[in-house]
NUSE-926390 format. One record per residue (C-alpha): residue in three letters; residue number from 0; y, x negated, z. Coordinates in steps of 0.2 Angstrom, whole numbers, plus 5000, padded with zeros to 4 digits. Last residue first. Layout:
REM residues N
   resn   resi      y      x      z
    ALA    NUM      Y      X      Z
...
***
This chain:
REM residues 432
   resn   resi      y      x      z
    PRO    431   5060   5108   5052
    GLU    430   5060   5127   5056
    GLN    429   5061   5133   5074
    LEU    428   5047   5145   5080
    ASN    427   5054   5159   5091
    GLU    426   5046   5173   5081
    LEU    425   5030   5163   5079
    PHE    424   5028   5160   5098
    GLU    423   5032   5178   5102
    GLN    422   5018   5183   5090
    ILE    421   5006   5170   5097
    GLU    420   5008   5177   5115
    ARG    419   5006   5195   5109
    GLY    418   4990   5190   5100
    MET    417   4982   5179   5113
    PRO    416   4970   5192   5119
    ASN    415   4962   5193   5102
    TRP    414   4954   5210   5098
    ARG    413   4970   5218   5090
    THR    412   4970   5206   5075
    ASN    411   4988   5203   5068
    LYS    410   4992   5188   5078
    VAL    409   4976   5180   5072
    LYS    408   4981   5179   5054
    ARG    407   4998   5172   5058
    LEU    406   4991   5159   5069
    VAL    405   4980   5152   5056
    GLU    404   4994   5152   5043
    ILE    403   5005   5143   5056
    SER    402   4991   5130   5058
    ASN    401   4990   5127   5039
    ALA    400   5008   5125   5037
    ARG    399   5009   5113   5051
    PHE    398   4995   5103   5043
    TYR    397   5001   5103   5026
    SER    396   5018   5096   5032
    GLN    395   5036   5099   5037
    HIS    394   5039   5091   5054
    PRO    393   5047   5101   5068
    ILE    392   5032   5100   5080
    ALA    391   5028   5117   5087
    ALA    390   5016   5121   5073
    ALA    389   5004   5108   5079
    LYS    388   5005   5113   5097
    MET    387   5002   5131   5092
    HIS    386   4987   5126   5082
    TYR    385   4982   5117   5098
    LYS    384   4983   5133   5108
    LEU    383   4974   5142   5095
    SER    382   4959   5130   5097
    LYS    381   4959   5133   5116
    ASN    380   4958   5151   5113
    GLN    379   4944   5150   5100
    ASP    378   4932   5138   5109
    GLN    377   4917   5139   5098
    GLN    376   4914   5120   5101
    GLU    375   4910   5115   5083
    TYR    374   4920   5128   5073
    LYS    373   4934   5132   5084
    LEU    372   4937   5117   5094
    TYR    371   4935   5106   5079
    LYS    370   4947   5116   5070
    ALA    369   4960   5114   5084
    TYR    368   4956   5095   5084
    LYS    367   4961   5094   5066
    ASN    366   4977   5103   5068
    TYR    365   4982   5094   5084
    LEU    364   4978   5077   5076
    GLN    363   4989   5081   5060
    GLN    362   5003   5086   5071
    LYS    361   5002   5070   5082
    ASP    360   5002   5060   5066
    ALA    359   5017   5068   5060
    PRO    358   5026   5067   5076
    GLY    357   5023   5049   5080
    LEU    356   5008   5044   5090
    ASP    355   5005   5035   5107
    SER    354   4986   5038   5111
    LYS    353   4980   5050   5124
    LEU    352   4975   5063   5111
    LEU    351   4966   5050   5100
    GLU    350   4956   5044   5115
    GLN    349   4951   5062   5119
    TYR    348   4946   5065   5101
    MET    347   4935   5050   5101
    GLN    346   4926   5055   5117
    ASP    345   4924   5073   5111
    ALA    344   4916   5067   5095
    LYS    343   4905   5055   5104
    THR    342   4898   5069   5115
    HIS    341   4897   5081   5100
    ASN    340   4885   5069   5092
    SER    339   4878   5074   5074
    LYS    338   4890   5085   5065
    ALA    337   4905   5082   5076
    TYR    336   4902   5063   5074
    ILE    335   4908   5065   5056
    SER    334   4924   5074   5061
    ALA    333   4927   5060   5074
    LEU    332   4925   5047   5060
    ASP    331   4938   5057   5049
    ILE    330   4950   5057   5064
    LYS    329   4947   5038   5066
    THR    328   4950   5036   5047
    ALA    327   4967   5045   5049
    PHE    326   4972   5033   5063
    SER    325   4967   5017   5055
    CYS    324   4984   5010   5050
    ASP    323   4986   4994   5059
    PRO    322   4968   4988   5061
    TYR    321   4964   4992   5043
    LEU    320   4949   4981   5040
    SER    319   4942   4986   5058
    ILE    318   4944   5004   5055
    VAL    317   4937   5003   5037
    ASP    316   4921   4994   5044
    GLU    315   4919   5008   5057
    HIS    314   4921   5021   5044
    LEU    313   4908   5012   5033
    SER    312   4895   5012   5048
    ILE    311   4898   5030   5053
    ALA    310   4896   5035   5035
    ARG    309   4880   5026   5033
    ASP    308   4873   5033   5049
    VAL    307   4878   5051   5044
    MET    306   4869   5048   5027
    SER    305   4853   5042   5035
    GLN    304   4854   5057   5047
    ARG    303   4854   5069   5033
    PRO    302   4868   5082   5034
    ARG    301   4864   5099   5042
    SER    300   4877   5112   5038
    SER    299   4885   5101   5025
    HIS    298   4903   5102   5020
    VAL    297   4909   5089   5033
    ILE    296   4895   5078   5027
    LYS    295   4899   5077   5009
    TRP    294   4918   5075   5011
    LYS    293   4915   5061   5024
    LEU    292   4903   5052   5012
    THR    291   4916   5052   4999
    LEU    290   4929   5046   5011
    ALA    289   4919   5031   5017
    ALA    288   4916   5026   4999
    CYS    287   4934   5026   4995
    ARG    286   4938   5016   5011
    LYS    285   4925   5003   5007
    LEU    284   4933   5003   4989
    TYR    283   4950   4998   4997
    ARG    282   4941   4985   5008
    VAL    281   4935   4975   4993
    ASP    280   4921   4964   4999
    PRO    279   4907   4973   4991
    HIS    278   4915   4973   4973
    GLN    277   4901   4978   4961
    GLU    276   4891   4987   4974
    LEU    275   4907   4995   4981
    ALA    274   4910   5003   4964
    LYS    273   4892   5009   4963
    GLU    272   4894   5016   4981
    ALA    271   4909   5026   4976
    LEU    270   4901   5033   4960
    ASP    269   4885   5038   4970
    VAL    268   4896   5047   4983
    ALA    267   4906   5056   4969
    GLU    266   4889   5060   4960
    ASP    265   4883   5069   4976
    GLU    264   4899   5078   4979
    SER    263   4897   5086   4961
    VAL    262   4907   5087   4945
    TYR    261   4923   5098   4947
    ASN    260   4929   5096   4965
    ARG    259   4920   5080   4971
    TYR    258   4920   5072   4954
    VAL    257   4939   5075   4952
    ARG    256   4942   5068   4970
    LEU    255   4932   5053   4965
    ILE    254   4943   5051   4949
    ALA    253   4958   5051   4960
    LYS    252   4952   5038   4972
    MET    251   4947   5026   4958
    GLY    250   4963   5029   4947
    ASN    249   4968   5011   4944
    TYR    248   4983   5011   4955
    SER    247   4973   5008   4971
    SER    246   4968   4992   4963
    VAL    245   4951   4985   4957
    PRO    244   4952   4977   4940
    ASN    243   4946   4989   4926
    ARG    242   4928   4991   4922
    LEU    241   4924   5004   4935
    VAL    240   4939   5014   4930
    LYS    239   4933   5014   4912
    GLU    238   4916   5021   4918
    ALA    237   4924   5034   4928
    LEU    236   4934   5040   4913
    GLU    235   4918   5043   4903
    ARG    234   4910   5052   4918
    ALA    233   4926   5063   4920
    GLU    232   4926   5067   4901
    ASP    231   4908   5073   4903
    GLU    230   4912   5084   4918
    VAL    229   4929   5091   4912
    ARG    228   4925   5110   4909
    GLU    227   4943   5118   4908
    GLY    226   4948   5130   4921
    LYS    225   4966   5127   4924
    LYS    224   4962   5116   4938
    ALA    223   4951   5105   4927
    ARG    222   4966   5103   4915
    ARG    221   4976   5096   4930
    GLU    220   4962   5085   4935
    LEU    219   4961   5077   4918
    TYR    218   4979   5074   4917
    TYR    217   4978   5065   4934
    VAL    216   4964   5055   4928
    ALA    215   4973   5049   4913
    LEU    214   4988   5045   4923
    LEU    213   4978   5034   4934
    LEU    212   4970   5026   4919
    ASN    211   4986   5020   4912
    GLU    210   4980   5012   4895
    PRO    209   4985   5027   4885
    ASN    208   5003   5025   4889
    GLN    207   5014   5035   4876
    GLU    206   5000   5047   4872
    LYS    205   4997   5049   4891
    ALA    204   5015   5052   4893
    VAL    203   5015   5066   4880
    ARG    202   5000   5075   4889
    MET    201   5008   5072   4906
    LYS    200   5024   5080   4900
    GLU    199   5014   5095   4893
    LEU    198   5005   5097   4909
    ILE    197   5021   5096   4920
    ASP    196   5029   5110   4909
    ALA    195   5014   5121   4910
    GLU    194   5013   5119   4929
    MET    193   5031   5123   4931
    GLY    192   5029   5140   4923
    THR    191   5013   5144   4932
    ASP    190   5020   5140   4949
    CYS    189   5015   5125   4958
    ASP    188   5001   5117   4968
    GLU    187   5001   5098   4966
    TYR    186   5020   5098   4963
    PHE    185   5022   5081   4973
    GLY    184   5007   5072   4965
    ALA    183   5012   5078   4947
    LEU    182   5030   5074   4949
    ALA    181   5026   5056   4955
    ILE    180   5013   5054   4941
    ILE    179   5026   5060   4928
    ASP    178   5039   5048   4935
    SER    177   5027   5034   4935
    THR    176   5022   5036   4917
    ASN    175   5041   5037   4912
    TRP    174   5044   5020   4920
    GLU    173   5028   5013   4913
    VAL    172   5034   5017   4896
    MET    171   5047   5004   4897
    ASP    170   5051   5004   4878
    PRO    169   5063   5018   4881
    GLN    168   5076   5007   4890
    MET    167   5091   5017   4894
    ARG    166   5082   5034   4893
    PHE    165   5068   5027   4904
    ALA    164   5080   5021   4917
    LYS    163   5089   5038   4918
    GLN    162   5072   5046   4918
    LEU    161   5066   5035   4933
    TYR    160   5082   5038   4943
    ASP    159   5081   5057   4940
    SER    158   5063   5058   4945
    VAL    157   5067   5049   4961
    LEU    156   5081   5061   4965
    GLU    155   5070   5076   4961
    ILE    154   5056   5068   4972
    ASP    153   5068   5067   4987
    ALA    152   5061   5052   4997
    SER    151   5043   5051   5004
    PHE    150   5046   5033   5008
    LYS    149   5035   5025   4994
    VAL    148   5045   5036   4982
    LEU    147   5061   5027   4987
    THR    146   5054   5010   4981
    TRP    145   5048   5015   4964
    ALA    144   5065   5025   4962
    LYS    143   5075   5010   4967
    GLU    142   5065   4998   4956
    ALA    141   5068   5009   4941
    TYR    140   5086   5013   4944
    ILE    139   5089   4994   4946
    GLU    138   5081   4990   4930
    ALA    137   5091   5003   4921
    HIS    136   5107   4996   4927
    LEU    135   5117   5008   4938
    GLU    134   5128   5022   4933
    ASP    133   5146   5027   4937
    GLN    132   5154   5011   4931
    SER    131   5146   5014   4914
    PRO    130   5132   5007   4903
    SER    129   5127   4994   4917
    PRO    128   5133   4976   4914
    TYR    127   5121   4962   4909
    LYS    126   5131   4946   4909
    LYS    125   5144   4952   4922
    MET    124   5131   4960   4933
    LEU    123   5120   4945   4933
    ALA    122   5135   4934   4938
    GLU    121   5139   4946   4952
    VAL    120   5121   4945   4958
    LYS    119   5121   4926   4957
    SER    118   5138   4925   4967
    LEU    117   5130   4936   4981
    TYR    116   5116   4924   4981
    ALA    115   5127   4909   4984
    GLU    114   5137   4920   4997
    SER    113   5121   4922   5007
    GLU    112   5117   4903   5006
    ALA    111   5134   4899   5013
    GLN    110   5132   4912   5026
    ASP    109   5116   4905   5034
    GLY    108   5116   4916   5050
    LEU    107   5098   4922   5047
    HIS    106   5104   4940   5045
    HIS    105   5116   4933   5031
    HIS    104   5101   4924   5023
    LEU    103   5091   4940   5022
    TRP    102   5105   4950   5015
    ALA    101   5109   4938   5001
    LEU    100   5090   4936   4998
    ASN     99   5088   4955   4996
    GLY     98   5103   4956   4984
    TYR     97   5095   4942   4974
    ASN     96   5079   4952   4972
    VAL     95   5089   4968   4968
    ALA     94   5098   4959   4954
    LEU     93   5083   4950   4947
    TRP     92   5078   4964   4935
    PRO     91   5095   4962   4927
    GLY     90   5089   4946   4919
    ASP     89   5086   4927   4922
    ASP     88   5073   4914   4919
    ALA     87   5064   4924   4905
    LYS     86   5046   4929   4901
    ARG     85   5049   4946   4907
    MET     84   5032   4946   4917
    GLN     83   5033   4928   4922
    ARG     82   5051   4929   4927
    PHE     81   5049   4945   4937
    ALA     80   5034   4937   4946
    GLU     79   5044   4922   4950
    ALA     78   5058   4932   4958
    ALA     77   5045   4943   4968
    LYS     76   5036   4927   4974
    ASN     75   5053   4921   4981
    PHE     74   5056   4937   4990
    PHE     73   5038   4937   4997
    SER     72   5041   4919   5004
    GLN     71   5058   4924   5011
    ALA     70   5050   4939   5020
    ASP     69   5036   4928   5027
    GLU     68   5048   4917   5035
    THR     67   5058   4932   5042
    LEU     66   5043   4940   5051
    GLY     65   5052   4952   5062
    LEU     64   5043   4968   5056
    LYS     63   5059   4973   5047
    TYR     62   5059   4956   5038
    GLN     61   5040   4958   5033
    ILE     60   5044   4975   5026
    PHE     59   5058   4969   5016
    GLY     58   5047   4955   5009
    ARG     57   5033   4967   5005
    LEU     56   5046   4978   4996
    ASN     55   5051   4963   4985
    TYR     54   5033   4958   4982
    ILE     53   5028   4975   4976
    HIS     52   5044   4977   4965
    GLY     51   5040   4960   4957
    LEU     50   5021   4965   4954
    TRP     49   5026   4983   4947
    ARG     48   5020   4980   4929
    THR     47   5003   4972   4935
    GLY     46   5000   4958   4923
    GLU     45   4992   4946   4935
    GLU     44   4982   4956   4947
    THR     43   4992   4957   4964
    GLY     42   4983   4972   4972
    ILE     41   4988   4990   4975
    ASP     40   4978   4988   4991
    VAL     39   4991   4976   4998
    LEU     38   5005   4988   4995
    THR     37   4996   5002   5004
    ASP     36   4993   4990   5019
    ARG     35   5011   4986   5020
    LEU     34   5015   5004   5019
    ARG     33   5004   5008   5034
    LEU     32   5012   4994   5044
    PHE     31   5030   5000   5039
    ASN     30   5024   5018   5044
    THR     29   5019   5012   5061
    LYS     28   5036   5002   5063
    SER     27   5045   5019   5061
    PRO     26   5054   5023   5045
    ASP     25   5070   5014   5040
    LEU     24   5073   5012   5021
    ASP     23   5092   5017   5020
    TRP     22   5094   5009   5003
    THR     21   5106   4995   5008
    PHE     20   5093   4982   5014
    HIS     19   5081   4986   5000
    CYS     18   5094   4982   4986
    GLN     17   5109   4989   4977
    LEU     16   5124   4978   4984
    ALA     15   5140   4986   4990
    GLU     14   5135   4983   5009
    LEU     13   5134   4964   5005
    LYS     12   5151   4964   4997
    SER     11   5158   4973   5013
    LEU     10   5149   4961   5024
    LEU      9   5156   4946   5015
    THR      8   5174   4953   5016
    THR      7   5172   4956   5035
    GLN      6   5166   4939   5038
    SER      5   5180   4931   5028
    GLN      4   5192   4942   5038
    ALA      3   5185   4935   5055
    ALA      2   5185   4917   5049
    SER      1   5203   4919   5044
    MET      0   5209   4920   5026
***
């Protein structure tokens, strides 16, 4: 076989692998940086079920950012995490990891090492075959689903993968839990029939996995939406969250949202500050504390200056602690300044409007700025112009839907001089 034929054969084998390099995970650099921060905030507490998956994805992200040495280090950490978690030197859970290493060494030009990892994958698949040729191994389904959901993939496909994995290995209750959490997050506002189905699935999953506090909070929130009084349960659950290791997976942000909507905003602020007192150096908890203060301030007609000062200080800290993904925090900070310092708010919005943003971020900014112009500057026409800018971006999101809703309400009012212009705009609006 010639060198060219050998290279073609190697590439075809690499492309047939199930791993991060073949799953079409290719968002913008900005989104990779955000995702990296998200993974860091999950934490690396020993015993975390998803630690191997976290390290595998972090390795892939580092590769995409051009940091190949870091990538290899994270892939090696992933392999070790799987071995410790499963208490075995090999198993089908290593197939994705070996596939990643095969691709990494191929890109580095080390074809011999790449072929060595390909051989390891083939050996694993012979030793631990999938149930049929048409199906993947349960471990691969689970890791693929866990990874795809981080990239806003088709939620039905993600759920299908996780349920297939769980049916093959019903002892892995965390897979079923992750499926229910993903579905609950995606179908946050759904019809009554689907709501009843999701609520029942959450109840069963909670019985199967009573230690998962994030699931417990989601279930509590769902019941509260149906009209149940949950204040006492929320407080009990919050104490459990406080006692658990800090992680974005432990339910802190979710329980704060429950407090805000169904207990009180003041208690939400107090809970976030209590968590931060216990772990003053954890940036994720600073982010949570900043968020609760923002909720309180934007809903206050005259917030206390001491509260505003504390919120500004926390937001500035968060911006410095998340330098690669501080966009949303900067918008929040501008909304806080809007309650106390219009000059500073204007300055922040103008800086954001001049920055280089992707379509989704630009859409969010236009929507938020439009609301600022209406409610803080009383400039209705300019506000509507920015709602039109948000709606014109062909990206499906809450912010686009909200701007379109505002425009539809205005077009039906006779008093607004922009009514006809808005009507024509909506009639010609392209769907994403």
